[in-house]
N, C-alpha and C positions, 0 to 999 in steps of 0.2 A: 679629336678624331683619331681612330685607330689606323695604323699602317696596314696596307693590304698588299698581298703578293699573289701573283698568278703561279699556281703550283702544278698545273697540268695543262697541256696544250694538245689539241687534236686538229690537224689540218686535213683538208680535202684538196683534190686537184682543182685548179682553176683553169678552165679551158674555154675557148670560143666555141659556142654551139655551131654545129654544121648540119646542113639539111639532110645529109645521108646518114648521120649518126644521131641516134636519139640521146639527148643529154640525160644524165641520171635524175631521177625524181628527187625532189627536195628532201623527202623523208629518208632516202638512202644516204644523202649527204650528211644529214643531221645524225643518223645512226653511226656513220663512220667517224664524224668529228667527236661526238660524245663518248663513244667507245674508246677512241684513241686518247682523249683527254683523261678519262678515268683510269685507263691503263697507265698513262704517263705519271699521274700523281699517286696511284696506288690506293684509291679509295673506292668503296662500293656506292652504287647509285642511291642506296637507302640513306646515305649521309647528306644528300643534296637537300637543302632547305628552301631554295629559291632559284628561279631560272629567269634570265633575261635573254630572249631569243630575237635576234635580228633577222628579218626576212623581207623579201621584196614582193611576196605573193599576196599578202593581204591580212585581214583580221583573223585571229585564232589559229594561225599556222604553227605557233609554238606548241600549243596544246596538241594539235594534230600530229606533230612530229615526235613529241616526247611521250605521249600516252602509250603508243605501241612499244616503247622501250621500258615501260613499267615505271615511268617517272610522272607521278601525279600526286594529288593531295598536298601540293605545295603551290605557292604563288608563282605563276608563269606570266611574265610581262612580255608582251609583243612590242617590238620596236621596228618602226618602218620610217626611215628618213633618208631615202634616196642614197646617194654615195656615202653618207655619214652613218648608215644603218649599223654597221659592225662596231664602229667606235662608240656610237651612242649606246648600244646594248652593253658593251664592256663597261662604259661609264656608269650606267644604271646598276649593274651588278656590283661594281666597286663601291658605289655609294651605299648600297644595302649592307654590304659586309662592314664597311668602315663605321657605319652608325649602329651596328649591332642588330640589324633587323633580321 
């Protein structure tokens, strides 16, 4: 198995939703995170070959969030697993890279 490294990170604010303040829509959060991660590692989105998207919203939200960013024609795996969603998405992405997929 190949060694795998995270070379770019994009974080968004994590806040408690309030009734009087509308929380950002999930596609806004994805756009911020993806843009920041690509800027951090210095690659273009055209070099992305696979995406594992963790979300709590439901089926197909990875595609709904990435297509408007021009990220399509690649496998996009949606991961939904309660509190473990983020770590499971990272694990799936790591496995794909490690095994050369």
